C-alpha positions in Angstrom: -49.5 15.5 -26.9 -47.4 12.8 -26.6 -45.1 12.1 -28.8 -45.5 9.1 -31.2 -42.2 6.9 -32.3 -42.5 4.0 -34.6 -38.7 2.2 -33.9 -37.6 -0.5 -36.2 -34.7 -3.3 -35.3 -33.9 -6.5 -36.9 -33.8 -8.8 -33.6 -34.5 -9.4 -30.5 -32.1 -11.9 -30.3 -28.8 -11.3 -27.6 -26.3 -8.7 -29.6 -25.0 -5.3 -29.6 -27.5 -3.6 -31.7 -30.4 -5.2 -29.9 -29.2 -4.5 -26.2 -28.5 -0.9 -27.5 -32.2 -0.7 -28.4 -33.6 -1.7 -25.7 -32.1 1.2 -23.7 -33.3 3.7 -26.3 -37.0 2.5 -25.8 -36.8 2.5 -21.9 -35.0 6.3 -22.8 -37.9 6.9 -25.0 -40.7 5.7 -22.4 -39.4 7.6 -19.9 -39.6 10.4 -21.4 -43.2 10.1 -21.8 -43.1 9.1 -25.7 -45.6 6.4 -27.5 -43.4 3.8 -28.7 -44.4 0.6 -31.4 -41.6 -1.6 -32.4 -41.2 -3.2 -35.6 -39.1 -6.1 -35.3 -37.8 -7.6 -38.8 -37.5 -11.4 -37.7 -39.0 -13.4 -35.6 -36.4 -15.9 -34.3 -39.1 -17.8 -31.7 -37.1 -19.1 -28.7 -33.8 -17.0 -29.2 -35.9 -13.9 -28.9 -34.3 -13.5 -25.3 -34.5 -9.9 -25.5 -38.4 -10.0 -25.8 -38.5 -10.4 -22.0 -37.2 -6.6 -21.7 -39.4 -4.7 -23.9 -40.7 -1.8 -21.5 -44.4 -2.5 -20.8 -46.4 -0.7 -22.9 -44.6 -0.6 -26.0 -47.1 -2.4 -28.4 -44.3 -4.2 -30.9 -44.7 -6.2 -34.3 -42.9 -9.0 -36.0 -42.2 -8.2 -39.8 -41.7 -12.1 -40.8 -43.1 -14.9 -39.2 -40.5 -17.7 -37.2 -41.3 -19.9 -40.4 -39.8 -17.0 -43.0 -37.5 -15.9 -40.6 -36.2 -19.2 -39.9 -35.7 -20.1 -44.1 -33.6 -16.4 -44.6 -31.3 -17.2 -41.7 -30.7 -21.1 -42.9 -30.2 -19.3 -46.5 -27.5 -16.8 -45.2 -25.9 -19.4 -43.1 -25.6 -21.7 -46.5 -25.0 -18.9 -48.0 -21.3 -18.0 -46.6 -20.2 -21.5 -47.9 -21.5 -21.9 -51.2 -22.3 -18.7 -52.8 -25.3 -20.7 -55.0 -27.0 -19.9 -52.1 -26.9 -15.8 -52.7 -29.1 -15.4 -55.3 -31.8 -17.4 -53.6 -31.0 -15.4 -50.4 -31.6 -12.0 -52.1 -34.5 -13.2 -53.6 -36.3 -14.0 -50.9 -35.6 -11.0 -49.2 -36.5 -9.0 -51.4 -39.7 -10.2 -52.8 -40.7 -11.1 -48.8 -39.8 -7.1 -48.1 -42.0 -6.0 -51.3 -45.3 -8.3 -50.1 -44.8 -7.7 -46.2 -44.7 -3.9 -46.7 -47.6 -3.4 -48.9 -49.9 -5.7 -46.8 -48.6 -5.1 -43.5 -45.8 -2.8 -42.5 -47.6 0.1 -44.6 -50.6 -0.5 -42.6 -49.1 -0.2 -38.9 -47.3 3.1 -41.2 -50.1 4.9 -41.9 -52.7 3.6 -39.0 -51.0 6.2 -36.7 -49.6 9.5 -37.4 -46.3 8.9 -36.3 -43.8 12.1 -35.5 -40.8 9.8 -35.8 -39.7 6.8 -37.4 -36.1 5.6 -36.1 -34.7 2.7 -38.4 -31.9 1.3 -36.2 -30.1 -0.7 -38.2 -27.7 0.0 -41.1 -29.9 -3.1 -43.9 -31.4 0.4 -44.3 -35.0 -0.8 -45.4 -35.5 2.4 -46.8 -39.8 1.3 -47.3 -39.9 3.0 -44.0 -39.6 6.3 -45.0 -42.7 6.3 -47.2 -46.3 6.9 -46.8 -45.8 9.0 -43.7 -45.1 12.7 -43.1 -42.8 11.5 -40.2 -39.5 12.8 -39.8 -36.8 9.7 -40.6 -34.0 8.8 -38.5 -31.2 5.9 -39.5 -28.9 4.7 -37.0 -25.7 3.1 -38.7 -23.9 0.2 -36.7 -21.2 -1.0 -38.5 -18.1 -0.2 -40.5 -19.7 0.6 -44.0 -16.8 -0.5 -46.2 -16.5 -3.7 -44.9 -20.3 -4.2 -44.7 -19.9 -3.7 -49.0 -18.0 -6.3 -48.9 -18.0 -8.9 -52.2 -21.0 -9.2 -54.1 -22.6 -6.6 -51.8 -20.5 -3.8 -52.8 -22.5 -4.1 -56.5 -25.2 -2.1 -54.3 -23.4 0.4 -52.3 -23.9 3.4 -54.7 -28.4 2.9 -54.1 -27.5 1.8 -50.4 -25.7 5.6 -50.1 -28.1 7.2 -52.3 -30.9 6.1 -50.2 -29.4 7.8 -46.9 -30.5 11.0 -48.4 -34.4 10.3 -47.7 -33.0 10.2 -43.9 -33.5 13.6 -41.7 -31.0 12.5 -39.5 -28.3 10.1 -39.7 -26.5 8.7 -36.7 -23.5 7.2 -36.6 -22.0 5.6 -33.2 -18.6 6.3 -33.5 -16.0 9.3 -34.9 -14.8 7.1 -37.0 -17.6 5.8 -39.1 -19.0 9.1 -39.8 -15.3 9.5 -41.3 -15.5 6.7 -43.0 -19.2 7.3 -44.3 -18.0 10.6 -45.8 -15.0 9.9 -47.5 -17.4 7.1 -48.8 -19.9 9.4 -50.0 -18.8 13.0 -50.4 -22.4 14.6 -51.5 -24.0 13.7 -48.0 -25.6 16.4 -46.7 -22.7 16.7 -43.5 -25.1 18.6 -41.0 -27.7 15.3 -40.9 -25.1 13.4 -39.3 -24.5 13.3 -35.5 -22.6 11.0 -33.5 -24.0 9.6 -30.6 -22.2 6.3 -28.9 -24.8 3.1 -27.7 -26.5 4.0 -23.9 -25.4 1.7 -21.2 -26.6 1.3 -17.5 -23.8 0.3 -15.3 -25.7 0.6 -12.4 -27.8 -2.7 -14.3 -24.6 -4.0 -15.8 -22.8 -4.1 -12.1 -25.4 -6.0 -10.6 -26.0 -8.5 -13.1 -22.0 -9.2 -13.0 -22.4 -10.7 -9.4 -25.9 -12.4 -10.0 -25.2 -16.4 -10.6 -28.6 -17.4 -10.5 -29.0 -18.0 -14.3 -25.9 -20.3 -14.0 -26.7 -24.2 -14.3 -24.3 -26.4 -12.0 -21.3 -27.1 -14.6 -21.5 -23.5 -15.9 -20.6 -22.4 -12.0 -17.7 -25.3 -12.3 -16.6 -23.4 -15.8 -16.8 -20.1 -14.2 -14.7 -20.7 -11.3 -11.4 -21.7 -13.0 -9.5 -19.2 -15.0 -10.6 -18.0 -18.4 -9.9 -15.7 -21.0 -13.7 -14.5 -22.2 -15.0 -13.5 -25.5 -18.8 -12.6 -26.5 -20.3 -12.2 -29.6 -22.4 -13.5 -32.3 -20.4 -16.4 -33.8 -19.9 -15.0 -37.4 -16.4 -15.5 -39.0 -17.2 -12.9 -41.4 -16.8 -10.1 -38.7 -16.0 -11.6 -35.4 -13.1 -14.2 -36.5 -13.2 -16.3 -33.7 -11.4 -18.5 -35.5 -8.0 -16.6 -34.7 -8.6 -15.7 -31.7 -8.9 -19.9 -30.9 -5.8 -20.4 -33.0 -4.0 -17.8 -30.8 -4.9 -19.5 -27.7 -4.0 -22.8 -29.3 -0.2 -21.3 -28.9 -1.2 -20.2 -25.3 -1.9 -23.6 -24.2 1.5 -25.1 -25.6 2.7 -23.6 -22.6 2.0 -26.7 -19.8 1.7 -23.6 -17.2 -1.1 -22.1 -18.7 -4.0 -23.0 -17.0 -6.6 -20.3 -18.6 -9.8 -21.8 -20.4 -11.2 -19.6 -23.1 -15.0 -19.0 -22.7 -17.1 -18.7 -25.7 -20.5 -16.5 -25.3 -22.7 -16.6 -28.0 -23.9 -18.5 -31.1 -24.4 -17.7 -34.7 -24.2 -19.5 -38.1 -20.6 -20.4 -37.6 -20.7 -22.6 -34.3 -20.0 -25.7 -35.5 -17.3 -24.8 -37.9 -15.4 -23.2 -34.4 -16.1 -26.4 -32.7 -14.9 -28.1 -34.9 -11.6 -26.4 -35.4 -11.0 -26.4 -31.2 -11.6 -30.4 -31.8 -9.1 -30.7 -34.6 -6.3 -28.3 -32.3 -7.1 -31.2 -29.0 -8.8 -28.1 -27.4 -11.9 -29.3 -26.7 -11.4 -30.0 -22.9 -10.4 -26.1 -22.8 -12.6 -24.2 -24.5 -16.4 -23.9 -23.6 -18.8 -22.7 -25.7 -21.4 -21.7 -23.3 -23.9 -20.0 -25.8 -26.5 -17.2 -26.0 -26.8 -16.0 -22.4 -29.3 -13.2 -21.2 -26.8 -12.4 -18.4 -23.0 -12.5 -20.0 -22.1 -9.8 -17.7 -21.0 -12.4 -14.8 -19.0 -14.2 -17.6 -17.1 -10.8 -18.5 -16.6 -10.1 -14.8 -15.4 -12.9 -13.4 -12.7 -13.2 -16.8 -9.2 -12.5 -16.0 -9.1 -10.9 -19.8 -11.8 -10.0 -22.7 -10.9 -10.6 -26.3 -12.5 -8.7 -29.0 -10.7 -10.3 -32.2 -13.3 -8.6 -35.0 -12.0 -7.6 -38.4 -14.7 -4.7 -38.5 -17.1 -3.2 -35.6 -19.3 -0.5 -35.4 -18.4 0.5 -31.9 -17.4 -2.5 -29.6 -19.5 -2.0 -27.0 -18.8 -5.7 -25.4 -15.1 -3.5 -24.6 -17.0 -0.8 -22.5 -19.3 -3.6 -20.9 -16.2 -5.4 -19.7 -14.1 -2.5 -18.5 -17.3 -1.3 -16.7 -17.0 -4.3 -14.6 -13.0 -3.5 -13.9 -11.9 -6.8 -16.5 -9.0 -6.2 -18.4 -9.7 -6.1 -22.3 -7.8 -6.8 -25.9 -9.3 -6.0 -28.9 -8.0 -5.9 -32.7 -7.0 -3.0 -34.0 -10.4 -2.6 -36.7 -13.0 -0.4 -38.0 -14.7 1.3 -36.2 -14.7 1.7 -32.8 -11.8 -0.2 -30.7 -9.7 3.0 -31.1 -12.3 5.6 -29.7 -12.6 2.7 -26.6 -8.8 1.8 -26.1 -6.1 4.0 -25.2 -3.9 2.1 -26.8 
């Protein structure tokens, strides 16, 4: 009898977690496992990876588009106005409570799952209830940075919830060490480090495929440039520091490089304004989410990861796999395990 797996992931937008989840879904299907996919947020047209969900994987969105976009709006507003935080927390807590009882619980109980995989550190611990299935959680970010600011009030509750899981997966050794430092009582035998999977053959194939590029994008990519690929979220990715460093580089009139920023996110307008204030609108190109970011990595002279914290820094491995030089901030966790120095 085939194994039954319920796989939870937060989004199907373009991102490191989302791409890794797609690779695991492919691996599970290749092993003959029956998989159901539970996606927390339905972002409509931004669900670019929906088309890459393997055939035969049944998927469900927990939150509909209206609720998903409202929560995303609250998160964006809360970055600059903390008055939105109580509304954000209340909306997520209340919606998760009702959606678990009226939607998620039915999905869990309808099938006899052997394994439930929670592929995110937000820890929707309700997935561990009402089923005899084994539970695995995959952590994807620096735990100490994840609980900065007001979130630090919840760190003890979060860490204790980890005890509900049969297995805890970290994606870097540094993350595992950090977790044990924060929660020494955690059963160390539960923790396994597994680096995120990558299909290097597919990446190399896509890195020379320019069919998805518009005429304007082909003009941009033909000129020398520095590349950055991420979700445009200043709290983690610190793209503003990269832009300011690029401004200093452009002081030299001999330097002909542009800066190409691949991705979108809550701080895109703030970053566009910064590039305008620094007089760099003709040298910095925001090309948005790209289903094929690998051609942008391949054609770049260098890829820069400027993050304050990461889980692993998958984009560094992707860029190096197509022969592009990389530079990364010395942040927790991941880059130290990828780069030589």
